[in-house]
N, C-alpha and C positions, 0 to 999 in steps of 0.2 A: 549424370543428372545434376549433381550439386557443384556449383561453381565457387561459392563462398559459404561454408557451413556456419560461420559466425552469424550471418544475417538471420538464420533460422532459430537462433538461441533466444530464450525468453529474456535474458539480461541485456540483449543488444539494444543500444539506444540509437535510433536513426538521427542523422544530421538534420533532416527535414521531416516535419510532421504534417500530416494532412487532416483536414476536417476539424481542426482545432485552432483556426486562425484567431477567432475572437478570444479564446482562452489564452493563447500565447500573447496576443497584443495586450490584454488586460493585465496579465501577470508581469509582462515586461515593463509596462508603464508604472506599475506599483513599485517595482524594484529599481526604476531608473535613477532615483536620487543617490543610490549607492555609487554611481559613476562619478559623483562629485564628493565622495567620501562622506555622505550623509546617510541617515537611516532611511530605508525604504518604508513603505506601508505594510503593516501586518496583513497577510493575505490568507484566505481560507479557501482551499480547493475541496469540493465535496461532490459525491456522486457514487454510484455503485461500483463494484469491483470490475476491473478490466476495461475501464473507459479512458485510460491515459493520464490520470492525475499525476502519478509519480513520474511517468515518462516526461510529461510537459514540464514539471518542476525541474527535472534534471537537465532537459534541453535548454530551458531559459537561463538557468544559472550557469551552465557551461558557456553559453553565449556571453553572459555577463562577465565571466572570468576572462574571456578572450579580450574584452574591452578593458577590464581592470585586472591586469595580470597578477597583482599581489593580493587580490581579494581572497579571503578564506570563505569557503562554503562547506558546511558540514551536514551530512544526512544522518538522521537518527530514526530507526524503526522502533517506535514506542511499543509495538507489540512485543518486541524482544527486550528493549531497555525501558521497562515500564515504571520503575521506581524513580524517585527524585534523585537518588544517588547515581543510578546508572545513566540517567539522562544528562545530568551535569557532568559526569565523568566523560561521557562520549563527546560532549561539546568541548571540554578542556582538551581531550585527546586531539581534536581537530586543530588546536592551538599548540600542540606539543607541550602541554603543561600538566602531565599526569605522572611524571617520573617519581615523585615522592608522595603520591597519594595512596593511602592504604584504606581498604574497605572498612576495617574494624576500628581504626584509630583516628582517622582524619575526620574532624567535625564537618557536618554537612554544610554549615554556613560558610566554612572556609572555601568550599568549592564555588559558592556564589561570589564571594569577595574576589577570588582569584579570577573568575570570569569577568568581573567588572573592572579589573586592572587592565584588561585589553580594551583599548579605546578606539581601535581602528574598526572600519566597517566589517561586519561579520554576518553572513546570511546563514540561517539555520533552517533546515527542512525537517519538520517533525511529522513523520508519516504515521498513520494510525494513531493520531494524537489523542483520540478519545479513549485509548487504552491506558493512558497515564493514571496511575493510582492516586497520585497527589498532584492535582492540576494547579496547585499554587505555584508550581515551578513556572507556569506560563506567566503568572503575575510578576515573578522575579525576573524573567527574561524580558518582559514588557518594559520593566523599569531599568533595564541594563543598557547604558549608553552604547551605541554602535551596533546593537543586535537588531537584525531584521528577521522576523519569523514568517516562514511559509508553512502553514498548517494544513494537513491532509487528513480527511476522514470520509466515511461513507455518507453520514447524514448529519445535518445541522443539530438535530435534537440530541444525538449522542455526545456532542461536545458541550453544548450550552446548558442543557437541563441540569446537570449536576453541579454547575458552577455557582459560587456565591455571587451576590448582586454586584459587589465591587469588581470582580474579575469579568463577569458577564458583560457589564456595561462598557468595559474597555474593549473587549474582544468583539462586541457587536458592531463596533465602528470599523472593523476590518473589511477589506475588500473581499467580497464573497464571489466566488466563481463556480458556477454549477456545471458539472460534466454530465450530460445525458448519455444514455446508452447509444452505441453506434447503431445506425440503420444497417440493413443488409448491404446496400450500395456502398456506404462508407467503409464498412469492414472489407468488402471486396477490394476497394481502392487501397486500403492499408496492406492487405495481403499481396496485391499486385506489385507493390513496391518491393516487397521481400522477394517475390518471384523474379522481378527484373534484375535485382542485384545479386541474388543468391543461387538462382537456378539457370540451367541452360534453356534455350528457346524450345518451346513446345512440350515441356515436361508436364505442365498443368494448364488446362484450358480455362477460359473466362467462365464458362458454365460450371466448371468444377470449383472455382473460387467462390461462386455464388452458392454452390452446394455446401462448402465448408462454412461460409458465413452464416448460412441458415442454421446449420447445426450448432454454431457457437452462440446463437441467441443474443448477439450484441456484446459479447465478452471477447475482447481482443486477445486475451491470454489463451482462452480456449481455442479460438480460431487459429492462432499461430502454432499452437501445439498440435492441432489436427493436421495442419499443413506440414509441419516438420515430420511427424510420425508417418504420414502418408508417403512422403518422399523417401524417407529412410527405409520404410518397409518395402516400397517398390524397388529401390536400389538393391536391397539384400536379396530380393526374389529374382533379380536379374532382368527387370523390366526397364525400358527406356522412357516410359511415360507412366503417369499415375492413372489408375482406373477409378471409375465411380465406385466399384465394389470395394476397393481398398479404403477409400474415404469413409464409406459406410461402416467398414469393419473397425477402423481405428478411432472413429469419433467417440464412442463410449469410453474407450481406453484413454483417450486424451483428456476427457473430462475427469476421469479417475486420477490421472497423473497430476493435473492442476489441483484437484482436491487433496491429494496426498502431500503435495508441496505445502499447502496451507496447514495441514495437520502437523507437519514437521516443524512449523514455526510456532506452534502453541507453546506457551510457558508450561512449567510443571503443573501449576494449579489448573490451568485450562485443559491440559491433557487428562488430568484426573476426571474433570467434569465430562469431557468428551468420552472417555473410556466407560464411564458409568452409563451414559446414554447408549453406547455401542453394545453394552452387555445386555440391555433390556429391550424388549419390544417397544415399550413406550414408558415414559416416566414423567410424573407430575413435578412441577418446580419445587414444592416443599419436600417431597420424597427425595428429589435429586440433591437438594442442599443438605439434607440430613446425611445422605450417603457420602457426600463430599466431605463434610465435617468429620466423619468417622475415618477418613483415609489420610488426612493431612494433619501435621502437627500444629501448624499456624494458619488456620483457615481464614480466607478473605471474607469480607462482609457479604451478606445476602445480596445487597445491591450490586456489588462488584461481580458476583457470579451471574446475576441477571445481565450485566453488561457483557460478560463473556458469551452468554447464550445468544444475545442479539447479534454479536459479531459473527458467531459461528453460523447463524442462519443466513446472514448477508453473504458469507463466503461458501454457502451451499454445503457446509460440513454436516449440519443437522437441519431437520425441518420441524416446524411447529404447527400443531393443529389445535383448534378450540380456543376459547377465551376464558379468562377468569379461572374459576376452579376446575374448568374442563380442559385447561391448557395441558398439552402433552408434547414432549420432545421425542423425536425419533432420529435414528441415524439414516443418512442418505444412502 
């Protein structure tokens, strides 16, 4: 049934992308000055989870590296590397400049200065950028010669609302590229490419791809996971094709797998917040924050915890009901 299992994996980056021509063209144009060893334009990619933001950033920068072989591109997941130190360390790591940096003893400003010593073109992709605890690092990068930033987040408000006026005014001039949810037809087309390159003929029908796309509700990550699980389950059971019943059976499991992957990326503080919600039928924000403060030695601010909650809702880890004092959080 399976011709190339790599194509079905979530980390697989296709050489060609479909239904994102405008987004690819806009990002490519913003980064084009890098081909002349100049800084590109700061670019902000935003939209819901599973709509191709990270994929497009990686595809476009890989194409750019093919044109400029000595170009350095560094990807940073700010959900994981959320402090100023971690972000700067990861960027210096991309330049092989971390051999004598020590977390406890190296001054943070030294990391910035060392980054500024690198004057060649350097493209940095900051994914989940709204998760940065100290967004002043964006101002530092903006003022660093040679650095071109590609910023990725779910919503504009999560990035811009907490910023001071100085930083916000600079970042609002960034090229903004909105990624809408995939339609069923678009998601079918994406899945069809994976089927073409990864599966043998006749394993999955066009109607079944539409069934998978409908279950994924515009989220390509979920759609690809349903496809992968349906094919692997069918192969284990000795079938030569995928049945509608298998798709129906694995769809909820696939959604759980994607959700669990997101849970596993939570930081220690975020995981404490998530666990508190999971332990209770429903919890109000104030009650949640009090419980969180009681479980950690160095609690984050209430505003930061609200930011965690917003992100968890966007990734379908928790749900929120009510407004104001009636607001309650529940586990999905």
